[in-house]
C-alpha positions as CSV (number, residue, x, y, z in Angstrom):
1,M,16.9,-5.5,49.9
2,S,13.3,-6.5,49.4
3,S,11.3,-8.1,52.3
4,V,9.6,-10.3,49.6
5,P,11.3,-13.3,49.2
6,K,13.0,-13.9,45.9
7,R,15.0,-16.8,46.7
8,S,16.4,-18.9,49.8
9,P,19.2,-17.3,51.6
10,K,22.5,-18.8,50.9
11,C,25.5,-19.0,53.1
12,S,29.1,-17.9,52.3
13,P,30.8,-20.0,55.1
14,K,34.2,-20.4,54.0
15,G,34.9,-16.8,55.1
16,L,35.3,-18.2,58.7
17,K,38.4,-19.9,57.5
18,N,40.3,-16.4,58.0
19,A,41.1,-15.9,61.5
20,A,41.1,-11.9,60.9
21,F,37.7,-12.2,59.7
22,R,36.5,-14.2,62.1
23,A,37.8,-11.5,64.9
24,Y,36.2,-8.8,63.1
25,L,32.9,-10.5,62.8
26,K,33.1,-11.1,66.6
27,A,33.9,-7.7,67.3
28,Q,31.0,-6.3,65.1
29,L,28.6,-8.7,66.7
30,N,29.7,-7.8,69.9
31,A,29.4,-4.0,69.5
32,S,25.8,-4.3,68.1
33,P,23.4,-2.2,69.9
34,Y,20.7,-4.6,68.5
35,R,18.7,-7.1,70.7
36,E,20.8,-10.5,70.7
37,H,23.7,-8.2,69.1
38,K,22.0,-8.8,65.6
39,L,23.6,-7.4,62.6
40,Q,21.7,-6.4,59.2
41,L,23.8,-8.5,56.5
42,E,23.6,-5.9,53.9
43,T,25.0,-3.2,56.2
44,F,27.7,-5.6,57.8
45,L,28.8,-6.1,54.4
46,G,29.4,-2.6,53.3
47,A,30.9,-1.4,56.9
48,N,34.4,-0.3,57.1
49,G,34.9,-0.1,53.5
50,S,33.1,-3.6,52.5
51,R,35.9,-5.2,54.3
52,A,33.5,-8.5,54.8
53,V,32.8,-8.3,51.0
54,R,36.3,-8.1,50.2
55,E,37.4,-11.1,52.7
56,I,34.4,-13.5,52.1
57,A,35.0,-12.9,48.3
58,A,38.6,-13.7,48.4
59,E,38.1,-17.0,50.9
60,N,35.4,-18.1,48.1
61,G,37.3,-17.6,45.0
62,T,34.5,-15.0,43.7
63,T,34.5,-11.3,43.0
64,K,32.9,-8.6,45.0
65,E,30.5,-7.7,42.9
66,A,29.4,-11.1,42.3
67,L,28.8,-11.1,45.8
68,V,27.0,-8.1,46.3
69,G,24.9,-9.2,43.5
70,Q,24.1,-12.1,45.4
71,A,23.1,-10.3,48.7
72,K,20.9,-8.2,46.5
73,A,19.0,-11.1,44.5
74,A,18.0,-12.6,48.1
75,I,15.7,-11.5,50.9
76,A,16.6,-9.0,53.8
77,L,18.7,-11.2,56.1
78,E,20.0,-10.4,59.6
79,V,23.1,-12.4,61.4
80,Y,23.4,-13.3,65.1
81,F,23.7,-16.2,67.5
82,P,20.3,-16.8,68.3
83,V,21.4,-19.2,71.3
84,P,22.5,-17.3,74.2
85,A,25.2,-20.0,75.4
86,H,26.4,-20.2,71.9
87,R,27.2,-16.4,71.8
88,A,28.7,-16.4,75.2
89,A,30.9,-19.4,74.1
90,W,32.1,-18.4,70.8
91,T,35.9,-17.1,71.0
92,G,36.4,-16.3,67.3
93,D,37.6,-20.0,66.4
94,E,36.6,-22.5,63.8
95,Q,34.3,-24.3,66.0
96,V,31.1,-22.3,64.7
97,L,28.5,-23.2,62.2
98,V,26.6,-21.1,60.0
99,A,22.7,-22.0,59.3
100,T,19.8,-20.8,58.1
101,A,16.0,-21.6,57.6
102,V,13.1,-19.4,56.0
103,T,10.3,-20.8,58.5
104,D,10.2,-22.2,62.2
105,D,9.5,-25.1,60.7
106,D,12.6,-25.9,58.0
107,P,15.2,-27.9,59.2
108,P,18.1,-25.5,59.5
109,I,20.8,-26.0,56.8
110,A,24.4,-25.6,58.4
111,F,27.7,-25.4,56.9
112,D,31.0,-25.6,58.9
113,P,34.0,-23.1,57.7
114,D,35.2,-26.0,55.2
115,G,31.9,-25.4,53.6
116,R,30.5,-29.1,54.8
117,R,26.8,-29.1,54.8
118,Q,24.6,-30.5,57.4
119,V,21.0,-30.8,58.2
120,L,20.3,-29.8,62.2
121,D,17.6,-30.8,64.2
122,P,14.9,-27.8,64.2
123,K,14.0,-28.8,67.7
124,T,17.0,-28.8,69.4
125,P,20.4,-26.9,68.8
126,P,23.9,-28.8,68.6
127,A,26.7,-28.2,70.9
128,T,28.8,-26.3,68.1
129,P,27.7,-22.5,68.3
130,V,25.6,-21.9,65.4
131,L,25.8,-18.3,63.9
132,A,22.0,-17.8,62.2
133,L,21.5,-16.1,58.7
134,V,18.0,-15.8,58.5
135,P,15.3,-13.4,57.6
136,V,15.3,-10.1,59.2
137,E,13.2,-9.4,62.0
138,T,14.5,-6.4,63.7
139,D,13.9,-3.0,62.8
140,F,17.2,-1.7,61.9
141,S,16.1,1.6,60.7
142,V,15.8,2.6,64.8
143,R,18.8,2.4,66.1
144,P,18.4,1.6,70.2
145,A,19.3,4.1,72.6
146,R,22.3,3.5,74.5
147,V,22.1,2.5,78.2
148,L,23.1,5.3,80.6
149,E,25.8,3.1,82.5
150,C,27.3,5.9,84.8
151,L,24.9,8.4,86.7
152,V,28.0,9.5,88.4
153,E,31.3,10.8,87.8
154,C,32.7,8.0,86.4
155,A,36.3,8.9,87.3
156,G,35.6,10.5,90.3
157,G,33.4,8.4,92.6
158,G,30.5,10.8,93.8
159,P,27.3,11.6,92.4
160,I,27.3,14.6,90.3
161,G,27.1,17.7,92.5
162,G,26.7,15.1,95.2
163,V,23.0,14.8,94.6
164,V,21.4,12.1,92.7
165,P,18.0,14.1,91.1
166,P,14.8,11.8,91.8
167,P,13.4,10.7,88.3
168,P,10.2,12.8,86.9
169,P,6.7,11.8,88.1
170,A,5.1,9.2,85.7
171,A,2.1,10.5,83.8
172,P,-0.8,8.6,84.5
173,P,-2.1,6.2,82.2
174,A,-4.3,7.3,79.4
175,P,-7.9,5.6,79.7
176,G,-8.4,2.5,77.6
177,L,-7.9,-1.1,77.4
178,Y,-4.6,-2.3,78.9
179,M,-2.7,-5.7,79.4
180,T,-1.1,-6.1,82.4
181,K,0.3,-9.8,82.2
182,S,0.5,-12.4,79.8
183,H,2.0,-16.2,80.0
184,F,2.2,-18.5,76.9
185,V,2.9,-22.4,76.8
186,H,5.5,-22.0,74.3
187,D,7.4,-19.5,72.4
188,F,6.2,-20.5,68.9
189,E,9.6,-19.8,67.7
190,G,12.2,-22.1,66.2
191,W,15.5,-21.8,68.2
192,L,17.5,-20.6,64.9
193,K,15.0,-17.7,64.8
194,G,16.3,-16.7,68.4
195,S,13.5,-15.0,71.2
196,P,10.0,-14.7,70.4
197,E,8.3,-11.5,69.4
198,F,4.8,-11.3,70.8
199,E,2.4,-8.9,69.3
200,V,-1.1,-8.2,70.6
201,H,-3.8,-7.0,67.9
202,I,-7.1,-5.3,68.2
203,L,-9.1,-6.3,65.1
204,G,-12.7,-5.0,64.0
205,Q,-14.9,-4.6,61.4
206,Q,-13.6,-2.7,58.2
207,G,-15.9,-0.1,57.3
208,T,-19.3,-1.4,56.6
209,S,-17.9,-4.8,55.2
210,D,-17.7,-8.1,56.3
211,S,-14.1,-8.3,56.8
212,L,-11.8,-7.7,59.8
213,Y,-9.6,-4.7,59.9
214,D,-6.3,-4.3,62.1
215,Y,-6.8,-1.5,64.2
216,Q,-3.9,-1.2,66.6
217,C,-0.8,-3.8,67.1
218,A,1.0,-3.4,70.5
219,G,4.4,-4.9,70.4
220,E,8.0,-4.0,70.6
221,H,7.9,-1.6,67.8
222,A,4.5,-0.5,67.9
223,G,5.4,3.0,69.8
224,G,4.2,5.0,72.3
225,P,1.9,3.5,75.3
226,Y,1.6,0.7,72.7
227,T,5.1,-0.8,73.2
228,F,5.8,-3.9,75.3
229,D,8.6,-6.1,74.4
230,Q,7.8,-9.9,75.5
231,N,10.7,-12.2,74.6
232,D,9.9,-15.1,77.2
233,L,6.9,-17.1,77.9
234,D,6.1,-14.5,80.7
235,W,5.6,-10.8,80.7
236,S,4.1,-8.3,83.1
237,G,3.7,-4.4,82.8
238,N,1.2,-2.3,81.8
239,V,0.8,-1.9,77.8
240,L,-2.1,0.0,76.2
241,L,-3.9,-2.1,73.8
242,F,-6.7,0.1,72.7
243,S,-7.6,3.4,73.9
244,K,-11.0,4.8,75.2
245,T,-11.0,7.5,72.3
246,Q,-10.2,4.8,70.1
247,L,-12.9,2.5,71.4
248,D,-15.5,5.4,71.2
249,E,-14.8,6.2,67.7
250,Y,-15.1,2.8,66.6
251,N,-18.5,2.2,68.2
252,A,-19.7,5.5,66.7
253,A,-18.6,4.1,63.0
254,H,-19.4,0.5,63.8
255,P,-22.9,0.1,66.1
256,N,-23.6,-3.1,67.4
257,Q,-20.0,-4.6,66.2
258,N,-17.1,-5.3,68.3
259,I,-13.5,-6.2,68.7
260,R,-11.2,-8.9,69.1
261,V,-8.3,-9.2,70.9
262,F,-5.8,-11.5,68.9
263,V,-2.3,-12.8,69.8
264,V,0.5,-13.8,67.2
265,E,4.2,-14.3,67.4
266,D,5.7,-12.1,64.5
267,D,7.8,-13.9,62.0
268,D,8.0,-11.1,59.5
269,T,7.4,-7.4,59.3
270,A,6.6,-5.9,63.1
271,C,2.9,-5.0,63.7
272,Q,1.2,-6.6,60.9
273,I,-0.4,-9.9,60.6
274,K,0.7,-11.9,57.7
275,T,-0.5,-15.5,57.5
276,D,-2.5,-17.9,55.5
277,P,-5.8,-17.0,55.4
278,N,-7.6,-20.5,55.4
279,R,-5.5,-21.3,58.6
280,F,-6.8,-17.9,60.1
281,Q,-10.4,-18.5,58.7
282,H,-10.2,-22.3,60.4
283,L,-8.9,-21.0,63.8
284,V,-11.5,-18.2,64.4
285,D,-14.4,-20.4,62.9
286,V,-13.4,-23.1,65.4
287,V,-13.2,-20.9,68.5
288,D,-16.3,-18.9,67.6
289,S,-18.4,-22.4,67.4
290,S,-17.0,-23.5,70.7
291,Y,-18.2,-20.3,72.8
292,A,-21.5,-19.6,70.8
293,R,-19.5,-16.5,69.1
294,L,-18.6,-14.8,72.3
295,T,-15.0,-14.4,71.3
296,S,-15.1,-10.6,70.9
297,G,-15.5,-7.6,73.5
298,N,-16.8,-4.1,73.7
299,D,-17.6,-1.3,76.5
300,S,-20.0,0.8,74.7
301,T,-21.5,2.1,77.7
302,R,-19.9,3.0,81.1
303,F,-16.4,1.9,80.3
304,I,-16.7,-1.3,82.5
305,P,-16.0,-4.6,81.1
306,K,-18.4,-6.7,79.6
307,Y,-18.9,-10.1,78.0
308,F,-17.2,-10.3,74.9
309,G,-19.9,-9.9,72.2
310,R,-20.9,-11.3,68.9
311,A,-18.6,-10.5,65.7
312,R,-18.5,-10.8,62.0
313,S,-16.7,-13.7,60.8
314,A,-15.2,-12.3,57.4
315,Y,-11.4,-11.8,56.9
316,N,-10.6,-10.8,53.6
317,I,-8.2,-8.6,54.9
318,F,-6.0,-11.1,55.6
319,R,-6.6,-12.8,52.5
320,A,-5.0,-10.0,50.7
321,L,-2.2,-9.6,53.1
322,A,-1.5,-13.3,52.9
323,N,-0.8,-12.9,49.0
324,L,2.1,-10.8,49.4
325,I,4.8,-13.1,51.4
326,K,6.6,-16.5,51.8
327,T,6.4,-16.5,55.7
328,N,4.0,-16.7,58.0
329,D,3.3,-15.1,61.3
330,D,2.2,-17.8,64.0
331,L,-1.0,-17.3,65.1
332,V,-1.0,-17.5,68.9
333,G,-4.9,-17.2,69.3
334,N,-8.3,-15.2,70.0
335,A,-8.5,-14.2,73.3
336,V,-11.8,-15.3,75.2
337,E,-13.0,-14.3,78.6
338,D,-12.6,-16.7,81.4
339,R,-16.3,-16.3,82.0
340,V,-17.1,-17.4,78.5
341,V,-14.7,-20.7,78.5
342,G,-16.1,-21.4,81.9
343,T,-12.9,-22.0,84.0
344,A,-10.5,-19.8,85.5
345,Y,-6.6,-19.5,85.5
346,P,-5.4,-17.7,89.0
347,G,-3.9,-14.2,87.7
348,Y,-5.4,-14.0,84.3
349,N,-9.0,-13.3,83.0
350,W,-8.7,-14.1,79.2
351,F,-7.7,-17.4,77.3
352,V,-5.7,-17.4,74.4
353,K,-7.6,-19.6,72.3
354,G,-5.2,-21.4,69.0
355,D,-5.7,-23.6,66.8
356,N,-8.5,-26.5,67.2
357,N,-9.2,-24.4,70.4
358,I,-6.2,-25.3,72.4
359,T,-5.5,-22.9,75.1
360,N,-1.9,-21.5,74.2
361,G,-2.0,-19.2,76.9
362,W,-3.6,-16.4,79.3
363,I,-3.7,-12.5,79.4
364,N,-5.0,-10.0,82.0
365,L,-7.0,-7.4,80.6
366,V,-8.0,-4.2,82.5
367,V,-9.8,-1.0,81.7
368,N,-8.4,2.1,83.1
């Protein structure tokens, strides 16, 4: 399916009148290896000889071909219970709603198994379990590695060979700019969209132009040392944002130019900022003017952190990207060093400044 919206997603809740189909759906959700037990709708519909297609079509009085055509005409969708308490509570009975919304601000439109429509509160989930049918945020092309649940002989009780081998020594971290902690004031994600997906992007000058370029993303799907998965308001660890090699190469190609550390909550394609260009422009303009444009950072000498220096203020790359999509990532904000802000937050050294210079969070940056 295309990830570019062709039409709003449609629910087909009447299949849930069938007890056997509900049991099948619950089993598929429980068996999903993806975070929050998500299912890719297209894969779910085609699994086990297209069982779901047959049963949904029968309950809705349509043909398999018509249902498949509707699914292909819609945006790419995923199915899951975004509220953990709902996922735990649903036994496979008829006490369930199917809801959809394209953006975080849309009131979810829900249907019960009889097809009755209702509008839900976008801020607070109902008591009845809600099965979300929403645009895909998960990378279903990468199947999660199964957790090794048994390091001993599961039937016999003792460690294999009597000894549990020690873990291999961790490789020393590569030199670079790292984030060790982050805290945000809210999750920037509507309850129907499940857990947030925070990403940190390193932005800098594109070539010799007046545009910004997204040089590096750190997030759940970034890969390698740039991978971290923050699904709550707080995170701690050690994630690489920009290596010393990357920074040296950037400085050589862009003398006297600096880099921005920018945080988003991803609502669309992982590790790509897709947003309203006017909002991005306004956010950065306000933050820049509030702090005399000391809203970027660099380390061009001895790899010792310095004050963020000036950065150019043209954002054509985001305008080009934004024209391709209908939904937007949430702009959490531009990182500004605490000494520039003129105040401190214990345990963190950079403020994340969002729309109208509001503090949306704090991160701790260190150089290894």
